[in-house]
C-alpha positions as CSV (number, residue, x, y, z in Angstrom):
1,M,97.3,154.5,151.3
2,S,94.4,152.8,149.6
3,S,90.9,153.4,150.6
4,P,88.7,150.6,152.0
5,N,86.5,150.6,148.8
6,S,89.4,150.4,146.3
7,P,90.3,147.0,144.8
8,L,93.3,145.2,146.1
9,K,96.3,145.3,143.9
10,T,99.4,143.1,143.5
11,A,102.9,144.4,144.0
12,D,103.2,145.4,140.3
13,G,99.9,147.4,140.5
14,I,97.6,145.0,138.6
15,P,94.2,144.5,140.4
16,L,94.2,141.2,142.3
17,K,91.1,139.9,140.6
18,I,92.6,140.2,137.1
19,S,95.9,138.7,138.2
20,L,94.1,135.7,139.8
21,R,92.1,135.1,136.6
22,R,95.3,135.1,134.5
23,A,96.9,132.6,136.9
24,E,93.8,130.3,136.8
25,R,93.6,130.5,133.0
26,A,97.3,129.5,132.7
27,Q,96.7,126.6,135.1
28,K,93.6,125.4,133.0
29,I,95.6,125.6,129.8
30,K,98.4,123.6,131.3
31,S,96.0,121.0,132.6
32,F,94.3,120.7,129.2
33,L,97.7,120.2,127.5
34,F,98.3,117.1,129.7
35,I,95.0,115.7,128.5
36,V,95.5,116.3,124.8
37,P,97.6,113.2,124.1
38,T,94.9,111.0,125.7
39,L,92.2,112.7,123.6
40,V,94.1,112.3,120.4
41,F,94.6,108.6,121.2
42,I,90.9,108.1,121.9
43,I,89.9,109.8,118.7
44,V,92.4,108.0,116.5
45,A,92.0,104.6,118.1
46,F,88.3,104.5,118.7
47,L,86.2,107.3,117.2
48,I,87.6,107.3,113.7
49,P,87.3,103.5,113.2
50,I,83.8,103.5,114.6
51,A,82.8,106.3,112.2
52,D,84.4,104.5,109.3
53,M,82.5,101.3,110.1
54,L,79.2,103.3,110.4
55,I,79.8,104.9,107.0
56,R,80.8,101.5,105.4
57,S,77.7,99.9,106.8
58,A,75.4,102.2,104.8
59,Y,77.6,102.9,101.8
60,T,78.9,100.1,99.6
61,P,80.5,101.3,96.4
62,V,81.6,97.8,95.4
63,V,78.9,97.3,92.8
64,A,79.3,100.8,91.4
65,D,83.0,100.3,91.0
66,L,82.8,96.8,89.5
67,L,79.7,97.2,87.2
68,P,79.9,100.8,85.9
69,K,78.5,100.0,82.4
70,T,75.6,98.0,83.8
71,I,74.7,100.6,86.3
72,K,74.8,103.4,83.7
73,V,72.4,101.4,81.5
74,L,70.2,100.5,84.5
75,D,69.8,104.1,85.4
76,A,67.5,104.5,82.4
77,W,65.5,101.5,83.3
78,D,62.1,102.1,85.1
79,G,62.1,98.8,86.9
80,T,58.6,97.7,85.8
81,D,59.4,95.3,83.0
82,L,62.6,93.4,82.1
83,P,65.4,95.6,81.0
84,D,66.3,95.9,77.3
85,E,69.0,93.9,75.4
86,S,71.7,96.6,76.0
87,T,71.4,96.0,79.7
88,Y,71.9,92.3,79.4
89,H,74.8,92.8,77.0
90,A,76.6,95.2,79.4
91,L,76.0,92.8,82.3
92,A,77.3,89.8,80.4
93,Q,80.4,91.7,79.3
94,E,81.1,92.8,82.9
95,M,80.4,89.4,84.4
96,V,82.8,87.7,82.1
97,L,85.5,90.4,82.8
98,L,84.9,90.2,86.6
99,K,85.2,86.4,86.4
100,K,88.5,86.7,84.6
101,Q,89.7,89.2,87.2
102,R,88.4,87.0,90.0
103,T,86.3,89.8,91.5
104,L,82.8,88.5,90.6
105,G,82.5,87.0,94.1
106,K,82.2,90.5,95.6
107,V,79.2,91.4,93.6
108,S,77.6,88.0,93.9
109,L,78.1,88.0,97.7
110,L,76.3,91.4,98.0
111,M,73.4,90.1,95.9
112,N,73.3,87.0,98.0
113,Y,72.8,89.1,101.1
114,E,69.5,90.4,99.6
115,K,68.3,87.1,98.1
116,S,69.7,83.7,99.0
117,G,71.0,81.6,96.2
118,M,72.1,84.6,94.1
119,R,75.8,84.0,94.6
120,S,75.8,80.5,93.0
121,L,73.4,81.7,90.3
122,V,75.6,84.7,89.4
123,Q,78.8,82.5,89.3
124,K,77.1,79.8,87.2
125,T,75.7,82.4,84.8
126,A,79.1,84.1,84.4
127,R,80.7,80.7,83.6
128,K,78.1,80.1,80.9
129,M,78.3,83.6,79.5
130,A,82.0,83.2,79.1
131,R,81.2,80.6,76.4
132,I,78.7,82.9,74.6
133,Q,80.3,85.1,71.9
134,A,77.2,86.9,70.5
135,G,73.7,87.9,71.6
136,P,70.8,88.0,72.1
137,F,72.0,88.0,75.7
138,K,68.6,88.6,77.2
139,E,67.1,85.3,76.2
140,K,70.3,83.4,77.0
141,M,70.5,84.9,80.5
142,I,66.9,84.0,81.2
143,E,67.6,80.6,79.9
144,F,70.5,80.1,82.3
145,D,68.4,79.4,85.4
146,G,66.6,82.7,85.2
147,L,69.2,85.1,86.5
148,S,67.3,88.0,85.0
149,R,63.8,86.5,85.1
150,E,61.5,89.0,86.7
151,G,64.3,91.6,86.7
152,I,65.4,90.6,90.2
153,A,69.1,90.8,89.4
154,G,68.7,94.2,87.7
155,M,66.8,95.6,90.6
156,M,69.4,94.4,93.1
157,I,72.2,95.8,91.1
158,K,70.4,99.1,90.7
159,S,69.7,99.2,94.4
160,W,73.4,98.5,95.2
161,R,74.9,101.2,93.0
162,G,76.8,102.7,95.9
163,K,74.2,104.9,97.5
164,E,72.8,104.6,101.0
165,Q,71.3,101.2,101.5
166,R,67.9,101.0,103.2
167,K,65.4,98.2,103.3
168,E,63.1,100.4,101.1
169,S,65.6,100.1,98.3
170,M,64.7,96.4,98.0
171,I,60.9,96.8,98.1
172,P,60.5,96.7,94.3
173,V,62.2,93.3,94.3
174,T,60.0,91.8,97.0
175,D,56.9,93.4,95.5
176,L,57.7,91.9,92.1
177,E,58.3,88.5,93.6
178,K,55.0,88.6,95.5
179,K,53.1,89.8,92.3
180,K,54.6,86.9,90.2
181,A,53.7,84.4,93.0
182,R,50.1,85.6,93.0
183,E,49.9,85.3,89.2
184,R,51.0,81.6,89.3
């Protein structure tokens, strides 16, 4: 016979406490397996799209994909004065190419989010640049309603190169505009 202080055992000799833990663990696993399809549905239907939207709200590779030459040239630009002729040449080539491919609207739309009126200005400049065969592109772009006057377009393109977008990325544009307004 068992003593009053010895643990209770099941019919197969396993202590009752251990046997009860095993049965509860099996019941918890079975209950969790019933919930797994619902969890998978919630993750796929709700959490993944929300995470995707959050990432897309801060990361826009459109400009980096559509204007790779211009961005490469703009990386060397310090942002204080107007960019050099090679920057305008690269921008002109890519604007004409994007106009032919009918994708210039994506770039101009993003620029229009930052400064109103840029969409029509970019579209008009691309139409005029399609007629120009040789440089100097810098003077011609400035002549075409000032697309690159004050370097605003270059700063916008440089700020939209596909990195995280914050309001601080546009501070040079607004500071330059304020500085030019004070000088007038």
